C-alpha positions, 0 to 999 in steps of 0.5 A, a space after each residue: 788204860 788198855 794198851 794195844 800193840 801192832 806187829 808189822 813186817 818191814 813196811 808201812 801199813 796203812 791198815 794198821 794206821 787206820 786201826 790205830 787211829 780208831 783205837 786212839 780216838 777212843 782212848 786206847 794206847 797203841 804202839 808199833 813193833 816193826 820186825 825189819 825182816 832183813 834177809 827174811 822177806 818171803 819171796 824176795 830177799 831171803 838168806 837163812 844165815 844172814 836172816 838169823 844174824 840180822 834178826 831183831 827178834 830178841 830186841 823186839 821181845 824185850 821191848 814188848 815185855 816192857 810195854 806189857 800190852 793187853 792185846 797184840 794185833 797182826 794184820 795178816 796177808 797170806 804172804 806173811 801168815 807164817 811169819 805172823 804165826 811164828 811170832 804169835 807162838 813166841 809171844 805166848 811164851 814170853 808175855 801174857 797178852 791176847 793175840 788177834 789176827 786180822 786181814 785178808 788171810 784170816 778173812 779168807 779162811 777163818 775156820 783154819 786160822 782160829 785154830 792156830 796155836 797162840 791165836 785168841 781172836 780173829 777179825 773177819 772183814 773190816 776191823 775199825 769198829 770191831 777192834 774198838 769194841 774188843 778193846 773196850 770189852 777187855 778194858 771193862 771186863 765185858 763180853 768179848 764173845 759176841 762182837 760182830 766180825 770177831 771170832 774168839 777161841 776158848 779152849 776147843 770152843 770157837 765163838 763165831 760172830 756174824 759180819 757187820 755191814 761195811 762202813 759206808 761213811 768213810 768221812 766219819 773215820 779219823 785220819 790214819 795215825 801216821 805217828 805210830 810209824 813216823 815216830 818209831 821209824 822216821 825213815 817212812 816219812 819220805 812219801 805219804 801213803 793215802 787212800 781215798 776209797 775202800 773196795 773195788 768194782 771188779 772181782 778178779 779171780 786172783 785178787 783179795 777183792 774176789 774174797 770180799 765180794 763173796 763175803 759182802 755179796 748181799 751188800 750194795 755199795 761195796 766201793 765206798 769213797 771219801 768226800 773230796 774235802 775230807 781227803 784234801 783236809 787230810 793232805 793239807 794237814 799232812 803238808 803242814 805237819 810232815 812235808 812229804 815229797 810226794 803222795 802215793 794213792 793206794 786205792 785198788 782202782 783210783 779212776 773209778 767214779 769219774 765225776 768224783 775224780 775230775 772234781 778231786 784232781 781240780 781241787 788237788 791241783 789248787 790245794 795240794 799240788 804234790 807229785 803223786 802215783 796211783 793204780 788205774 784200770 786201763 779201760 776207763 782211761 781216756 785222753 781228757 782224764 790222762 791229761 788231768 792226771 798229769 796236770 794235777 801232778 801224777 808221775 806214775 801209774 800202775 795197771 794190770 795187763 796180766 796175760 796177753 790173751 783177751 779170752 784167757 784174761 776174761 775166762 780165767 782171771 775175770 778181767 774184761 780189759 780189752 787189748 786195744 784199751 790197754 794199748 791206748 792207756 799205755 800210749 796215752 800215759 807215756 805220751 803225757 810223760 807219766 811213768 807206766 808200770 804194767 803187771 803181768 802174771 806168768 806160770 799158768 799151767 797151760 801157758 805156751 811159748 807163743 803166748 809169751 812171745 805175743 806179750 813181748 811183742 805187745 810190749 814192744 809196740 806199746 812199751 811200758 816204762 817198767 814190766 812188773 812180772 809176777 809168778 801165778 799165786 793161788 791165794 786162799 778163798 779166791 775163784 782161781 784157786 778153786 778153778 785150779 783144784 777142779 782142773 787138777 792143776 793143784 791137788 788137795 794137799 797143795 790146796 790145804 797148804 795154800 790155806 795154811 800160807 805155806 806157798 811162798 812165791 809170786 814176784 820172784 819165785 816160780 810156782 812149785 806146782 808149775 812145769 819148768 818152762 825155761 823160756 818163761 823165765 827167759 822172756 821175763 829176763 828179756 822184759 826186765 831188760 826192755 827199757 835198755 833195748 832199742 826197738 830193733 834189738 827187741 825185734 831181732 831177739 824175738 824174730 830170731 828167738 834169741 831169748 832162748 839163749 839168754 841166761 836165766 839170771 837171778 830174778 832178785 838181782 834183775 829186779 833190783 838192777 832194773 829198779 835202781 837204774 830205771 825208775 820214776 822220780 819217786 820210787 816208794 818201794 825201792 827207796 824204802 827197801 834201801 832205806 830200811 836195810 841201810 837203817 836197820 843193818 847199821 843199827 844191828 852192826 853197831 849193837 853187836 
């Protein structure tokens, strides 16, 4: 039997679980190799010496040799591309196995990734069917050079294959293979990651869906949804087998296709009735839908605000969200006791202090429960990256480095290309403190510009402090980060 290994940095990956399910459904043996990346998380908790001290690389390589896989898979985003590339080079020196990179980064710049040292294949687009065909070709000695979605490199020769159509019948796919994570690391069993759809009707200029819309430009039905019964059948099985405390729906936009959602929420209330969180697009929320979300058990919603200027939001980011719709959505959700997380992006080249103050005033009048603040990140293949290059905000060398995954910033770190605008970091500190300040205190700080005398505190410290003191009933990211560090730190210390 052919054996396939999946490598993952730190967190549960629903993509890996779906791919593993398809492989196991076709008789392939799979195994997870999780690198805890303790103190080595790109753009978050990074410390060179602590990262080396608590590294699991030697142990993982030993376990990999014992498993002796035929194929090793990395699901790669730009943020972990350098991590994956380093692993690929190390693995090639230690074991004889083929290595494939899939995910949004290889899909965005396949011609760059396929030339990287240690990589034999890349997968462009969806991998459910392509990876099964590749595994079967390796098992049977078949031709692995003409599989759709798969690029193969042999020496200096690269076999590029066309992209197959999107999978329209999601009900035909097996349920995600949760055991690949749960059996290896039971710390992931507290909350259940689920997805009811694939794709997004929107193509925001900074988002991976911007890349997918271009890749599948000729196809209709880029947004595909599982049937209500298929999703509920998975969740019923989950309740019986794993007894999770809550469900985290990770659809790009949970509230598209309103008739489906209304039907789903009614049935979910009857058959599942577990607390859940989701991501929504604010413009298509209304009183009735918010009420149904709450009655079905929704405890947290995350949405994008991004920038306060509606014109900039439309022109640069490709988001049509109207200001009044965002305000209405925040007010409706909070009025129904749903925890609201609002995303904003900072560090635009033409960003002004007035814009940031306007955003802070908007949040003062329509306060989310938590402000998730990101620094602008240019991802490869996206429209905003092309825009930045054309406008001269980044040069060709920076653009090339972006495609190689060398630019590591976003949630915590300020972009290296941006001007040092201290007031932007001070406004971010203020927004992080918003849940603990009264309306009058916020008003006083903004009216008198007292944010200008605020110390620029460590973004990591502020982020952890706020999330620990002010969070919804179930906070997947905070809980899992804490449990992961606690679990793997103790294991490493005991091993030493």
